[in-house]
N, C-alpha and C positions, 0 to 999 in steps of 0.2 A: 406659721405665726407671722402676723404683720410686724413691720419694723417698730411701729408705735407701741403695740402691745408688748413686744419683746423688751423694749427699753423700759416700759412701765414695770413689767414683771421683774426684770433684772434689778432695777433700782429698789423696788419695794422689798424683794426677797433678800437682797444684799444688806439692807438696813436691819431687818429682823435678825439675820445671821450674825451681823456684827455685834448686836446687843446680846445674842446668845453666847458668842465667844467671850465677851466681856463678863457676862454672868458666870460662866463656868470657870473663868480664870480667877475669880475672887477666892481668897484663901479661907474665908469664913464659911459658914453653913450655906447650903443651897436654898434658894427661894423656888420651890418646885412649882408653885402656882404661876410665877412669872415665866419660868421655863416653859410651862405648858402653853401659856398664852402666846409666847413668841414662836414656838414650834407650830402652833395652830395657824399663826399668821403666815408662816412659810408654806404650810400645806395648802391653805386656802388660796394664796396667791398662785401657787403652782397649778392647782386645779382650775382656776379661772383661765390660766394660760394654756391649759390642755397638757401640761407636763406631768402626767400622772405618775410616772416612775419617781420623779423628784418628790411629788406629794407622798408617795409610799415611804420614802426614806424619812421625810420629815415626820410622818405619822409615828415612826418608831420612837423618835424623841418625845413626841407628845404623849404616847402611851407610857413611856418610862416615867415621865414627870407625874402623870396621873396615878401610876402605881405607887410612887413615893408618897403622894398626897394621901392615898387610901391605905398606906402602910402595908401594901402587899409586897413591897420590896424595901430593903434598907439601903439608903444612899451610901455608896462606898467609893473608894478611890478607883476601883475597877470600872464602876459604872460612870464615874466622872470622866475617866480617860476615854471610854467608849463613846460617851456623849460628845466630848470635844473632838474626837476623830470624825464622828458623824457630821458635826458642824463644818469641819474642814472639807469633808467630801461634798457636802451640799454647796459650799462656796464655789468649789471647782465645777460642780455640775451646773450651777446657775450661770456661771460665766461661759460655759460651753453650750448653752441652749441653742445657739444658731449654727453650731458645727458638731452636732451630736454624731457619735460614731461608736465603734466597738469598745473603745477605751472607756467611754462614759457608761455604756451598758454594763461592762464588767465591774465598774466602780459601784454602780447601783446594786448589782447582785451581791458583791462582797459586803457592802454596808448593811444590807438587810439580813444576810446570813449571819453576820456577827451578832445582831440582836436576837435572831431566832435561836442561835446556838446557846446564847446566854439564858434565854427564857425557857426554851424547850416547849413541847406541846402543852404542858400544864400552864405555862405563862400565857400563851395565846388564849387558852380556854378561860383563864381567870379574867382576862381583859374582855372576854365576850367577843373576841375577834374570830373571823373565819380564817383558818390557816390556808394561805395561798402559796403554792410552790413558786419559788423565784422564777422558774422557767415560764410561768404564766404571765410574767410582766411583759413579755415580748411575744409578738406573733411568730418570729423566728429570729435567728441570730442577726439578721440585717434589718429587722422590722422596726417600726416606730416604737417609741417608749410610751406605751399606752397600757393602762390597767383599769379595768372596770370591775368594781366590787359590788355595784348596786344590783339588787334582785331584778329579775326580768319582770316587766310589766305587760299585762295584756292590753290595757287601754292605751291609746295613743297619747303621748305627752304633748303639752302645748309647745309651740315653736320656741326655740331658745333665742334670746336676744343676743346678737353678736357681742362678744366680750369687749370689742373695741369701743362699743358705746358706753361701757361701764366705767371707763377711765375718766370720764368727765364729771366734775363736781362743781356745784355752785356757779360762780360767774363764768367759768370756762364752759359749762354745759349750756348756759344761755347764749354765749357767743357761738357755740357750735350750732345751736338751733337757728340763729340768724344767718349763719353761713349756708344753711340748707334752704333759706327762704326763696331764692330765685328758682331753684329746681321745683320746690313744692308749688309755687305760684304758676310755673309753666305747665306742670301736670294738671292743675286744676283748670287752667284756661283751655288746654287741649281737650279736656273732657267736656267742655262747655258748661261747667258747673259754676255759673255766675255767682249764685248766692254763697256757695262754698268758698269761692275765691275771695269774696268780700269778708267772710268770717275769718279766713286764714290771715288776711291782711290785718284785721283787728288783733288777732292773737300775736302776730309778729310785732306789731306796733307796741303792744303791751309788754312783750319781752324786752324790746329795746328801751322802753321807758323804765323798766325794772333794773336795768344795768346802771352802774355809776356813770355820771356824765363823762363823755369823751372816750368810753371804753368800747362802745358798740361796734366801732369800725376796726378794732384791732384784728 
């Protein structure tokens, strides 16, 4: 994982988890919809970063909140404690993303097994989830923390855009485009594409005009 993506993931996931911890610490009734949204945010951020085992742990929180919403389970002190423990586990796992080792793998296994023990096979079937042995989360004891639950596809999928490109938004995305301008123009010139080079210059000029005054050179 690139340093930029790691920082983005750590910051975003940590924010979601802090809100989850605060939500679970409230003495009054739970807002299961908010809990589901925050857990989904952690899961989505982890999946973008390729941290699929962290996503698998966050998914247990998301499923629990969904089950409370659908009245498949009743919110109790036991589930609150389990959810709070899972949030604590996730906070430790997120901070360890760049030094992942056996301790983190064991923490993932334990967190998932606690939810599986609580729900049992009937709970997984009720959620419509495919039961995945915890051992399948890892290629081997020293392997990367990767889990793929997507069905196999016969047709080739389109190329995936590098996740690093997805961290740019709004003005920062435009500045990143301008940063690439010299390289793009050099490639167009080396290919002898004069007309293409002219059109690219027009595009980059428009991008620069679209930025607030004085920000294009940042």
